[in-house]
C-alpha positions as CSV (number, residue, x, y, z in Angstrom):
1,M,1.0,119.4,151.1
2,S,2.4,119.2,147.6
3,G,4.6,116.3,146.3
4,Q,7.6,118.6,146.1
5,P,10.0,118.4,149.1
6,A,10.6,121.6,151.0
7,P,14.3,121.9,150.2
8,R,13.6,121.9,146.5
9,R,10.9,124.6,146.9
10,T,13.4,126.7,148.9
11,V,16.0,126.3,146.2
12,L,13.5,127.2,143.4
13,K,12.2,130.2,145.4
14,G,15.8,131.4,145.9
15,A,16.6,131.0,142.2
16,V,13.5,133.1,141.3
17,L,14.4,135.8,143.8
18,A,18.0,135.9,142.6
19,G,16.8,136.2,139.0
20,A,14.4,139.1,139.9
21,A,17.2,140.8,141.7
22,G,19.5,140.5,138.7
23,L,16.8,142.1,136.5
24,G,16.7,145.0,138.9
25,V,20.4,145.5,138.7
26,A,20.3,145.4,134.9
27,A,17.5,148.0,134.8
28,C,18.1,151.5,133.4
29,S,20.0,154.1,135.3
30,T,20.6,157.8,134.5
31,E,24.3,157.5,135.2
32,S,26.8,157.4,132.3
33,K,27.9,154.0,131.1
34,L,31.0,155.3,129.3
35,G,33.1,152.9,131.2
36,H,31.2,150.0,129.5
37,A,31.5,151.5,126.0
38,K,34.2,150.4,123.6
39,P,37.1,152.8,123.6
40,L,37.2,155.6,121.1
41,P,39.7,155.3,118.3
42,S,43.2,156.4,119.2
43,T,44.6,155.6,115.8
44,P,43.5,157.2,112.5
45,V,40.2,155.9,111.0
46,D,39.5,156.6,107.3
47,L,35.8,157.2,107.0
48,G,35.8,157.9,103.3
49,A,35.0,160.9,101.2
50,A,34.4,164.1,103.2
51,D,31.7,165.2,100.7
52,E,29.5,162.3,101.9
53,V,28.6,164.4,104.9
54,P,26.3,167.1,103.7
55,V,26.9,170.8,104.7
56,G,24.4,171.5,107.5
57,G,23.9,167.8,108.1
58,A,25.5,164.7,109.6
59,K,26.4,161.1,108.8
60,L,26.4,158.1,111.1
61,Y,29.2,155.6,110.6
62,R,27.7,152.7,112.7
63,E,30.4,150.2,112.1
64,Q,33.1,152.6,113.3
65,R,30.8,153.9,116.1
66,I,31.3,157.5,114.9
67,L,29.0,160.4,114.1
68,V,30.3,163.2,111.9
69,S,28.5,166.5,111.3
70,C,29.4,169.4,108.9
71,P,28.0,172.6,110.4
72,S,29.6,174.7,107.6
73,E,31.5,174.2,104.4
74,G,34.8,172.5,105.1
75,K,34.2,172.3,108.9
76,Y,33.6,168.9,110.5
77,K,32.9,167.7,114.0
78,A,33.1,164.1,115.1
79,F,31.6,162.3,118.2
80,S,31.4,158.8,119.5
81,A,28.1,157.3,118.3
82,Q,27.7,155.2,121.5
83,C,25.0,156.4,123.8
84,T,26.4,157.7,127.1
85,H,23.5,156.1,129.0
86,A,24.1,152.4,128.2
87,G,26.6,152.3,125.4
88,C,24.3,151.3,122.6
89,V,25.3,152.5,119.1
90,L,23.0,155.2,117.7
91,D,20.9,153.9,114.9
92,K,19.8,156.9,112.9
93,I,19.8,160.7,112.5
94,E,16.5,162.6,112.3
95,K,16.0,166.3,112.3
96,G,19.6,167.0,113.5
97,E,19.4,164.5,116.3
98,G,21.1,161.1,116.8
99,N,18.8,158.5,118.1
100,C,19.6,155.7,120.6
101,P,17.4,152.7,119.8
102,C,17.8,151.1,123.3
103,H,16.2,153.7,125.6
104,G,15.3,156.6,123.4
105,S,18.1,159.1,124.3
106,R,18.6,161.8,121.7
107,F,21.7,163.8,120.9
108,D,22.4,167.0,119.0
109,V,24.6,166.0,116.0
110,T,26.5,169.3,115.9
111,T,27.4,169.5,119.6
112,G,27.0,165.9,121.0
113,E,24.8,167.4,123.7
114,A,22.2,165.0,125.3
115,L,18.8,166.4,124.3
116,Q,16.5,163.7,125.7
117,G,17.2,161.2,128.4
118,P,17.8,158.9,130.0
119,A,21.3,160.0,128.8
120,T,22.5,163.2,130.5
121,V,26.2,163.2,129.4
122,P,27.1,164.5,126.0
123,L,28.7,162.2,123.3
124,P,32.5,162.4,123.6
125,A,34.2,164.4,120.8
126,I,36.7,162.8,118.5
127,P,39.4,164.7,116.6
128,V,38.5,164.8,112.8
129,R,40.3,166.3,109.8
130,V,40.2,166.1,106.0
131,E,43.2,164.6,104.2
132,G,43.1,164.2,100.5
133,G,39.4,164.7,100.4
134,K,38.8,161.9,103.0
135,L,37.6,162.2,106.6
136,I,40.1,160.9,109.1
137,T,39.1,160.6,112.8
138,G,40.8,159.3,116.0
139,A,44.2,160.9,115.6
140,A,47.0,159.5,117.6
141,G,46.4,160.1,121.3
142,A,43.2,160.0,123.2
143,A,40.0,161.6,122.1
144,T,39.3,165.2,123.2
145,S,36.3,166.8,124.7
146,D,36.9,169.8,122.3
147,P,34.9,169.2,119.1
148,D,37.0,171.9,117.3
149,A,40.3,170.1,118.0
């Protein structure tokens, strides 16, 4: 028999099992985590010059957690840049896809559609407009699911 009393072993075993159970709960799931993401802007957010988003391309505004694409001259679409799987902020845009660094989800930057899991829910659209040559997102009221709004 070891020098450690049984009650202490029981307590330690319980702590180890509880820790393992906690890891299981924190593991990835395929359900949307939008409820855990920070809310989308409901007041106007000035993102700077509209011409910083290339026609046919997109720009990631990580600090504001916003992704803006410009599918054609003068037309812009904005989306939340928080992954719909676990709420991580996208870290880069490659070949027209926004990348989530946490679990590898990929999103189409022009539609917000989830292209590669574990995310299955598209990025929420955010209203966007150009005022005085600047991109303004998050107009008064809630975000919309219509990217053309």
